[in-house]
TIVOSE-750625 format. One record per residue: residue in one letter; x, y, z of N, C-alpha, C in turn. Coordinates in steps of 0.2 Angstrom, whole numbers, padded with zeros to 4 digits, always signed. Layout:
<kolgus>
aXYZXYZXYZ...
</kolgus>
This chain:
<kolgus>
m+0004-0005+0000+0000+0000+0001+0005+0006-0001s+0009+0007+0005+0013+0012+0004+0018+0014-0003a+0019+0009-0006+0022+0009-0012+0016+0013-0016q+0012+0013-0015+0005+0015-0021+0005+0023-0020k+0007+0026-0013+0005+0031-0011+0010+0038-0015i+0006+0041-0017+0008+0048-0020+0012+0053-0016p+0019+0052-0015+0022+0058-0013+0022+0063-0013a+0023+0069-0009+0021+0076-0007+0028+0080-0005t+0027+0085-0007+0034+0087-0003+0030+0095-0001i+0033+0097+0005+0030+0103+0009+0037+0107+0009v+0035+0114+0005+0041+0119+0005+0038+0124+0008t+0042+0125+0015+0041+0130+0020+0047+0134+0019g+0046+0139+0024+0050+0146+0023+0048+0151+0025f+0052+0156+0027+0048+0163+0030+0047+0168+0022l+0044+0173+0025+0042+0177+0019+0049+0181+0017g+0047+0179+0010+0053+0180+0004+0059+0175+0005a+0059+0170+0007+0065+0167+0009+0067+0162+0001g+0064+0163-0005+0064+0160-0010+0062+0154-0012k+0054+0154-0010+0051+0145-0010+0049+0146-0019t+0047+0150-0020+0042+0151-0027+0050+0150-0032t+0055+0152-0028+0060+0151-0035+0064+0145-0036l+0063+0144-0030+0067+0134-0028+0060+0130-0033i+0053+0130-0032+0050+0128-0034+0049+0127-0042r+0050+0134-0045+0050+0135-0052+0057+0131-0053h+0062+0131-0050+0068+0127-0053+0067+0120-0055v+0062+0118-0050+0060+0111-0049+0056+0110-0055l+0051+0113-0056+0048+0113-0062+0052+0114-0069e+0056+0117-0070+0059+0118-0075+0066+0111-0076n+0065+0108-0071+0072+0102-0072+0068+0096-0069a+0064+0095-0067+0062+0088-0066+0056+0087-0070r+0058+0084-0077+0054+0084-0084+0051+0077-0083d+0054+0071-0079+0053+0067-0080+0047+0063-0076r+0044+0068-0070+0038+0069-0067+0034+0071-0068r+0027+0070-0068+0022+0074-0068+0019+0076-0062l+0019+0083-0062+0020+0087-0054+0011+0091-0053a+0012+0092-0048+0003+0097-0047+0006+0102-0041l+0004+0106-0041+0006+0111-0036+0000+0114-0031v+0001+0114-0025-0004+0117-0020+0000+0124-0019i-0003+0129-0019+0000+0136-0018-0001+0140-0012n+0000+0141-0006-0006+0145-0002-0002+0153-0001e-0007+0158-0004-0005+0164-0005-0007+0168+0000f-0003+0174+0003-0006+0177+0009-0006+0183+0005g-0013+0184+0004-0015+0191+0000-0020+0187-0005d-0024+0193-0009-0029+0191-0013-0025+0191-0019v-0019+0193-0021-0017+0193-0028-0012+0188-0029g-0013+0185-0033-0010+0176-0036-0003+0178-0039v+0002+0180-0036+0009+0183-0037+0011+0176-0040d+0012+0173-0033+0017+0165-0034+0013+0159-0040g+0006+0160-0038+0005+0154-0045+0005+0158-0053d+0006+0163-0053+0005+0166-0059+0014+0166-0060i+0018+0166-0057+0025+0166-0058+0026+0159-0061l+0024+0154-0058+0024+0146-0057+0020+0141-0065r+0014+0148-0065+0011+0145-0074+0017+0148-0078a+0022+0155-0076+0024+0155-0081+0028+0153-0085c+0030+0147-0080+0038+0140-0084+0034+0138-0089g+0029+0137-0090+0027+0134-0096+0027+0127-0097v+0029+0124-0090+0031+0115-0094+0027+0112-0094e+0028+0107-0098+0022+0103-0099+0020+0097-0093n+0024+0096-0090+0025+0092-0083+0020+0094-0078c+0019+0099-0079+0014+0104-0072+0010+0107-0077p+0003+0106-0079-0001+0110-0083-0004+0115-0079d-0007+0118-0080-0012+0124-0078-0017+0119-0073e-0020+0115-0075-0026+0112-0071-0022+0108-0066n-0015+0107-0064-0012+0105-0061-0012+0108-0055i-0012+0114-0056-0007+0120-0052-0016+0123-0047v-0017+0122-0040-0020+0124-0037-0019+0130-0033e-0023+0136-0032-0020+0142-0027-0028+0141-0022l-0024+0142-0014-0027+0143-0008-0027+0149-0008a-0030+0155-0005-0030+0160-0004-0036+0162+0003n-0038+0158+0005-0041+0159+0012-0040+0161+0018g-0032+0163+0018-0029+0161+0023-0023+0156+0022c-0019+0157+0030-0014+0151+0030-0017+0146+0031l-0012+0141+0025-0017+0133+0026-0016+0129+0031c-0011+0129+0035-0011+0126+0041-0017+0127+0046c-0023+0134+0044-0028+0135+0049-0034+0132+0046t-0033+0131+0039-0037+0128+0036-0038+0122+0031v-0035+0119+0036-0033+0110+0034-0040+0108+0030a-0044+0107+0035-0052+0103+0033-0056+0108+0026d-0056+0114+0027-0060+0118+0022-0058+0119+0014d-0049+0119+0017-0047+0120+0010-0042+0116+0007f-0038+0113+0011-0033+0108+0008-0035+0101+0008v-0038+0098+0012-0042+0091+0008-0046+0091+0003p-0050+0098+0002-0055+0097-0003-0051+0096-0010a-0046+0101-0009-0040+0102-0015-0036+0096-0019i-0037+0092-0013-0028+0086-0014-0034+0082-0016e-0042+0081-0013-0045+0074-0015-0048+0076-0024a-0050+0082-0026-0051+0083-0033-0044+0083-0038m-0038+0085-0035-0034+0083-0037-0031+0077-0039l-0032+0073-0035-0031+0066-0035-0037+0063-0040a-0043+0065-0042-0048+0062-0044-0048+0064-0053h-0043+0067-0054-0040+0069-0062-0040+0062-0066e-0040+0063-0068-0039+0055-0074-0032+0055-0075k-0027+0059-0075-0019+0056-0076-0017+0062-0068r-0017+0056-0064-0015+0059-0056-0008+0061-0059p-0004+0066-0053+0001+0067-0052+0006+0061-0050d+0013+0062-0052+0017+0057-0049+0021+0061-0043h+0019+0068-0041+0021+0070-0036+0016+0077-0035i+0017+0079-0029+0014+0085-0026+0017+0089-0023i+0019+0095-0026+0023+0101-0021+0018+0105-0018i+0019+0107-0011+0014+0112-0007+0019+0118-0006e+0017+0123-0008+0022+0127-0006+0016+0132-0001t+0019+0134+0006+0016+0136+0012+0016+0144+0010s+0011+0147+0014+0012+0154+0016+0021+0156+0019g+0021+0162+0020+0026+0161+0025+0026+0163+0031l+0021+0162+0034+0018+0163+0039+0015+0156+0043a+0016+0151+0038+0014+0143+0040+0018+0141+0045l+0014+0136+0049+0018+0131+0053+0017+0125+0049p+0024+0122+0048+0022+0117+0043+0019+0110+0048k+0020+0108+0054+0017+0103+0059+0009+0102+0057p+0005+0108+0058-0003+0106+0057-0004+0102+0049l-0001+0105+0046-0001+0102+0038+0001+0096+0038v+0008+0093+0040+0009+0086+0040+0004+0082+0045k+0000+0084+0048-0004+0081+0053-0012+0078+0048a-0013+0083+0043-0018+0083+0039-0016+0077+0036f-0010+0074+0036-0008+0068+0031-0010+0062+0033e-0013+0062+0040-0017+0058+0045-0022+0057+0044w-0027+0062+0041-0034+0060+0039-0035+0055+0034p-0039+0049+0037-0041+0043+0033-0043+0045+0024a-0044+0050+0021-0047+0052+0015-0039+0052+0012i-0034+0056+0016-0028+0057+0013-0021+0051+0013r-0022+0049+0019-0017+0044+0021-0017+0038+0018s-0019+0036+0015-0021+0028+0011-0019+0030+0003r-0017+0038+0002-0016+0038-0003-0011+0043-0006l-0007+0047+0000-0003+0050-0001+0001+0049+0005t+0007+0053+0006+0014+0051+0012+0018+0058+0010v+0018+0063+0016+0025+0069+0014+0031+0063+0014d+0033+0065+0008+0040+0063+0004+0046+0068+0009g+0044+0072+0010+0050+0077+0014+0046+0087+0016v+0048+0088+0021+0047+0094+0023+0055+0099+0022i+0053+0105+0016+0061+0106+0015+0059+0115+0018a+0065+0117+0021+0063+0123+0024+0070+0125+0021v+0065+0133+0019+0069+0137+0013+0071+0142+0018i+0077+0145+0017+0079+0151+0024+0082+0156+0021d+0080+0162+0020+0085+0168+0015+0092+0168+0022g+0097+0168+0019+0104+0166+0023+0106+0174+0023k+0102+0178+0021+0104+0186+0022+0101+0189+0027a+0094+0187+0028+0090+0188+0033+0094+0185+0040v+0095+0181+0041+0099+0178+0047+0104+0181+0047a+0109+0181+0044+0114+0185+0045+0114+0191+0049e+0107+0196+0047+0106+0202+0048+0103+0202+0055g+0102+0195+0058+0100+0194+0064+0092+0197+0065r+0089+0194+0059+0080+0194+0061+0077+0190+0063f+0081+0186+0065+0080+0179+0069+0085+0176+0075a+0082+0174+0079+0088+0172+0084+0087+0164+0087d+0090+0160+0090+0089+0155+0093+0085+0154+0098d+0089+0160+0103+0087+0161+0109+0080+0163+0112l+0076+0161+0112+0070+0165+0112+0069+0168+0121d+0073+0165+0124+0075+0169+0130+0077+0174+0132a+0083+0173+0129+0086+0181+0125+0083+0186+0123i+0079+0184+0118+0074+0190+0117+0071+0191+0119a+0067+0189+0124+0063+0192+0128+0066+0195+0133e+0073+0193+0138+0076+0198+0140+0077+0207+0138e+0080+0204+0130+0082+0212+0125+0074+0215+0126r+0068+0212+0127+0062+0217+0124+0062+0220+0131a+0062+0218+0135+0061+0220+0144+0064+0225+0145a+0070+0224+0141+0077+0232+0142+0075+0235+0138i+0071+0235+0135+0071+0241+0128+0063+0244+0130e+0062+0249+0132+0055+0251+0136+0051+0252+0129t+0054+0255+0122+0050+0256+0117+0047+0250+0114i+0048+0243+0115+0045+0238+0112+0040+0235+0117d+0033+0236+0114+0028+0236+0122+0023+0230+0117h+0026+0224+0112+0023+0220+0108+0025+0214+0106d+0023+0207+0107+0027+0201+0106+0028+0200+0100n+0033+0197+0096+0034+0195+0091+0034+0188+0089p+0030+0185+0087+0031+0178+0085+0035+0176+0078l+0038+0181+0076+0042+0178+0071+0046+0172+0072e+0050+0175+0076+0054+0168+0081+0052+0160+0080e+0047+0162+0084+0044+0153+0082+0040+0151+0080v+0037+0156+0072+0037+0154+0066+0043+0150+0063f+0050+0154+0063+0055+0153+0059+0057+0148+0063e+0057+0146+0070+0059+0140+0071+0056+0133+0071d+0050+0134+0072+0045+0128+0070+0046+0126+0063q+0046+0130+0058+0046+0126+0052+0054+0124+0051l+0060+0127+0055+0066+0123+0055+0065+0116+0058a+0062+0116+0064+0062+0110+0068+0057+0106+0065c+0053+0105+0060+0050+0101+0056+0053+0097+0048a+0057+0102+0048+0062+0099+0042+0064+0092+0039d+0066+0091+0037+0069+0086+0032+0076+0087+0029l+0074+0094+0027+0080+0095+0023+0080+0104+0022v+0086+0107+0023+0086+0114+0026+0090+0116+0020i+0086+0123+0015+0091+0125+0010+0093+0131+0014l+0100+0133+0014+0101+0139+0015+0101+0144+0008n+0097+0150+0007+0097+0151-0001+0099+0158+0000k+0101+0161-0004+0103+0168-0006+0111+0167-0003t+0114+0163-0005+0121+0162-0001+0127+0167-0006d+0124+0170-0010+0128+0175-0016+0128+0182-0012l+0123+0182-0007+0123+0188-0002+0127+0188+0002l+0130+0184+0005+0135+0181+0010+0142+0179+0007d+0147+0185+0013+0154+0181+0011+0154+0173+0016e+0159+0170+0015+0160+0164+0017+0160+0163+0026d+0164+0168+0028+0162+0167+0036+0155+0169+0036e+0150+0172+0034+0143+0175+0035+0141+0168+0036a+0142+0165+0030+0138+0158+0028+0139+0153+0032r+0145+0151+0033+0147+0146+0039+0144+0147+0044e+0144+0152+0048+0139+0157+0054+0133+0154+0055v+0130+0157+0048+0123+0156+0049+0120+0148+0047a+0125+0143+0043+0124+0136+0044+0126+0134+0050a+0130+0136+0055+0129+0133+0060+0124+0133+0065r+0121+0140+0065+0115+0142+0069+0109+0137+0068l+0109+0138+0060+0104+0132+0057+0103+0125+0059t+0110+0122+0058+0111+0117+0061+0109+0116+0067s+0110+0119+0072+0110+0118+0080+0101+0119+0081g+0098+0123+0076+0091+0123+0078+0087+0115+0074a+0091+0113+0070+0086+0107+0068+0087+0103+0070r+0082+0095+0067+0082+0090+0071+0091+0085+0067a+0092+0082+0074+0098+0079+0072+0098+0073+0063a+0104+0076+0061+0107+0069+0055+0100+0076+0049v+0099+0082+0053+0094+0084+0045+0102+0089+0042k+0100+0087+0034+0105+0089+0031+0103+0098+0027l+0109+0101+0027+0109+0106+0025+0111+0108+0018v+0109+0110+0012+0112+0114+0006+0111+0119+0004r+0116+0122+0004+0118+0129+0002+0114+0131-0006a+0113+0137-0008+0111+0138-0013+0109+0145-0014h+0107+0147-0021+0106+0154-0024+0103+0154-0029e+0098+0157-0028+0092+0161-0034+0089+0153-0032g+0088+0149-0028+0084+0141-0027+0085+0137-0032r+0094+0136-0036+0095+0131-0039+0098+0125-0035v+0093+0122-0034+0095+0116-0031+0091+0110-0035d+0099+0105-0037+0094+0099-0041+0089+0097-0039p+0082+0094-0041+0077+0092-0041+0077+0084-0036l+0084+0080-0040+0086+0074-0036+0087+0076-0030v+0088+0081-0027+0091+0082-0019+0084+0084-0017l+0079+0087-0018+0073+0089-0016+0068+0084-0015l+0066+0080-0021+0063+0075-0021+0065+0068-0021g+0061+0065-0016+0062+0057-0015+0066+0056-0009l+0064+0062-0004+0068+0061+0004+0064+0053+0007a+0057+0053+0004+0056+0046+0007+0055+0046+0016a+0054+0053+0018+0054+0053+0025+0047+0051+0028a+0042+0050+0025+0035+0047+0029+0033+0053+0033a+0035+0060+0035+0034+0063+0039+0029+0064+0044e+0022+0061+0041+0017+0060+0044+0017+0053+0050n+0024+0049+0050+0023+0044+0054+0029+0047+0060d+0031+0054+0060+0037+0053+0065+0035+0062+0066l+0030+0063+0067+0027+0068+0071+0029+0070+0078d+0030+0065+0082+0033+0066+0090+0040+0068+0088n+0045+0068+0084+0050+0069+0084+0050+0075+0082r+0045+0081+0079+0045+0086+0076+0043+0090+0081p+0048+0094+0085+0043+0098+0089+0042+0105+0088s+0036+0108+0092+0035+0114+0088+0030+0119+0096h+0034+0125+0096+0030+0130+0100+0022+0129+0101h+0018+0128+0098+0012+0126+0097+0010+0118+0099d+0016+0115+0102+0012+0108+0101+0004+0107+0108a+0005+0112+0112+0001+0110+0117-0005+0115+0116e-0005+0118+0110-0011+0124+0107-0016+0120+0104p-0023+0120+0103-0028+0117+0101-0028+0121+0094d-0027+0128+0093-0025+0131+0087-0020+0136+0088h-0021+0140+0083-0015+0145+0081-0021+0151+0076d-0017+0158+0077-0020+0163+0072-0013+0166+0071h-0014+0170+0066-0008+0174+0063-0013+0183+0065d-0015+0184+0070-0018+0191+0070-0013+0196+0070d-0006+0194+0073-0001+0201+0072+0003+0201+0066f+0000+0200+0061+0000+0203+0055-0005+0204+0050d-0003+0210+0045-0009+0213+0042-0006+0211+0034s-0011+0211+0029-0010+0210+0024-0014+0215+0019f-0012+0219+0014-0017+0221+0010-0015+0223+0002v-0019+0224-0003-0017+0227-0010-0017+0234-0008v-0012+0237-0012-0011+0243-0018-0012+0243-0023s-0017+0246-0025-0015+0247-0035-0012+0255-0034l-0009+0254-0040-0004+0259-0041-0005+0263-0051p-0003+0267-0051-0002+0270-0058+0002+0266-0062a+0003+0265-0066+0009+0264-0073+0016+0267-0069a+0019+0265-0068+0025+0267-0067+0029+0271-0073s+0031+0276-0072+0035+0281-0078+0044+0276-0078d+0047+0274-0072+0053+0273-0072+0052+0266-0066a+0056+0261-0070+0056+0255-0065+0062+0256-0060a+0067+0259-0061+0072+0259-0057+0069+0264-0048a+0065+0269-0052+0063+0274-0047+0057+0272-0043l+0054+0267-0047+0050+0263-0042+0053+0259-0035v+0057+0257-0037+0061+0250-0034+0064+0255-0027a+0068+0261-0029+0070+0265-0024+0063+0266-0019k+0058+0269-0024+0052+0269-0019+0050+0264-0014l+0049+0259-0015+0046+0251-0011+0051+0252-0008a+0060+0254-0007+0063+0253-0002+0063+0257+0002d+0062+0263+0001+0060+0267+0007+0054+0267+0010v+0049+0267+0005+0042+0265+0009+0044+0258+0016a+0047+0253+0013+0049+0245+0017+0051+0247+0022r+0058+0253+0022+0062+0255+0027+0057+0258+0032a+0053+0264+0030+0050+0270+0033+0044+0266+0039h+0039+0259+0034+0035+0259+0039+0035+0251+0041d+0042+0248+0042+0044+0242+0044+0040+0235+0039v+0039+0237+0034+0035+0231+0030+0040+0225+0029l+0037+0219+0031+0041+0213+0028+0041+0210+0021r+0035+0212+0017+0036+0209+0013+0033+0212+0007i+0034+0213+0002+0032+0218-0004+0030+0211-0012k+0026+0211-0014+0026+0208-0021+0020+0209-0025g+0021+0207-0031+0016+0209-0037+0017+0210-0044f+0015+0213-0046+0014+0216-0055+0016+0222-0055v+0018+0226-0061+0017+0233-0062+0018+0236-0068e+0014+0238-0072+0015+0242-0078+0020+0246-0076v+0024+0247-0082+0027+0253-0084+0026+0255-0090a+0026+0261-0091+0024+0265-0096+0029+0263-0101g+0026+0263-0107+0029+0262-0113+0033+0253-0112k+0033+0250-0111+0034+0243-0109+0030+0237-0112p+0033+0234-0117+0030+0228-0118+0026+0223-0112m+0031+0221-0109+0032+0217-0103+0030+0218-0095r+0028+0216-0092+0025+0216-0083+0033+0216-0081l+0031+0220-0074+0037+0220-0070+0034+0216-0063l+0040+0212-0063+0037+0207-0055+0044+0209-0051v+0041+0211-0045+0041+0214-0038+0043+0212-0036q+0048+0208-0031+0047+0205-0024+0053+0206-0019g+0049+0211-0014+0053+0214-0010+0054+0209-0004v+0059+0210+0002+0059+0207+0009+0062+0214+0011g+0059+0216+0017+0061+0222+0019+0063+0228+0014a+0069+0229+0015+0069+0236+0009+0074+0232+0004r+0074+0225+0002+0079+0223-0003+0074+0220-0007i+0075+0225-0014+0069+0223-0019+0073+0220-0024q+0068+0215-0027+0072+0211-0031+0066+0214-0038h+0068+0215-0044+0062+0214-0050+0065+0212-0056h+0059+0212-0062+0062+0209-0066+0057+0210-0071f+0056+0210-0079+0052+0209-0083+0050+0203-0084d+0046+0199-0083+0044+0191-0082+0040+0189-0088r+0037+0193-0090+0034+0191-0099+0030+0196-0103a+0029+0195-0108+0023+0201-0112+0016+0202-0107w+0013+0206-0109+0006+0207-0106+0003+0204-0113n-0003+0199-0109-0005+0196-0115-0011+0200-0118p-0014+0199-0125-0019+0202-0127-0026+0201-0124g-0028+0207-0121-0033+0208-0120-0034+0210-0111e-0027+0207-0107-0025+0207-0103-0024+0215-0099e-0029+0216-0093-0028+0221-0090-0020+0223-0086r-0020+0227-0089-0012+0232-0086-0011+0234-0081a-0013+0229-0075-0015+0234-0069-0008+0232-0063s-0007+0237-0060-0004+0237-0057-0006+0236-0048r-0003+0231-0045-0005+0227-0039+0000+0224-0035l+0000+0228-0028+0005+0224-0024+0003+0223-0020v+0003+0217-0015+0004+0216-0008+0008+0216-0005v+0007+0219+0002+0010+0222+0006+0009+0218+0013i+0013+0216+0016+0013+0211+0022+0019+0214+0027g+0015+0216+0033+0019+0218+0040+0015+0215+0045q+0019+0219+0052+0015+0215+0058+0010+0220+0060k+0005+0218+0065-0001+0222+0065-0001+0230+0067g-0005+0233+0062-0003+0240+0065-0001+0245+0059l+0002+0240+0052+0004+0245+0046-0001+0250+0047d+0002+0256+0045-0002+0262+0041-0004+0260+0035r-0009+0257+0033-0010+0258+0026-0012+0263+0022d-0016+0266+0027-0015+0274+0022-0009+0277+0019a-0005+0279+0026+0000+0282+0021+0005+0276+0019i+0006+0271+0020+0009+0268+0015+0005+0269+0007a-0002+0268+0005-0003+0268+0000-0002+0276-0002a-0002+0281+0002-0001+0287+0000+0007+0288-0003a+0012+0284+0001+0018+0285-0003+0019+0282-0008l+0016+0277-0009+0017+0272-0015+0014+0275-0022a+0008+0278-0019+0005+0283-0026+0009+0290-0029q+0013+0292-0026+0017+0298-0024+0020+0297-0033p+0021+0303-0037+0023+0300-0042+0033+0301-0040
</kolgus>
């Protein structure tokens, strides 16, 4: 029975770590397998799904790409994930392997638990949980392993009057992983890369391997076929939320900003970086029209680090809309951010 199960790979990682880029590389280089994708967006603009559809690879047709944007997938397993999987398995040509991209805020363990459901357990197995880590962000101290030290630091700084669960999310993703991808190593020098790798290894489970990468370029043979059967190993995947009946992400806000066509891509990117710094924005992503350009501009930002490129031509009859998803901690000044981005 086990041999007949379809393997599923869960790709987790914090906001902007490079999950979509990693998956796109897998799609373009794993042509011997019929793949399916489940994508959990944070916000109502399907940026990640659109990026992956643009690959145009025959082994993962559009009907095998499912987007779930009704909230964090680990919180909506029964309502969204299970029906999506059942519909996918009902296709005449079932996939050979399913890749699940979680939102940056998702806890992987509740999703792995979903594979214990009778409707899924007999048909799917978790081939592996992959944690994609933004090496530069870790090197800059956005996360730390010692939560007690963080709490002491918060108590000592009077201006901090709120809790920040990001460390717990990060550590839960790392502790559940069967493989850790240290991404964006091109932004680190060798000493920084070694230090970050050591920190990640100390936070991961014993014997979990770490692979260095940049731009998500990892051989699919390394990522797929781990045969971890993670659903049978839940007790060895500790979580900060094991004692909680459920959880939420009320500490985060996301909203969509519509913009006029940009006159200059470089000027827009500079503006986005300024806004991210001024308002402590965690993530910006979306598509933008640049006046006079036949192609749409893909924008993906982590904090003030903004990446952009023209990803494809606008399709005939397609609305050339400029829309960005903005994600940050609770209390983002939406009006001020929207006004700043709308300035010429």
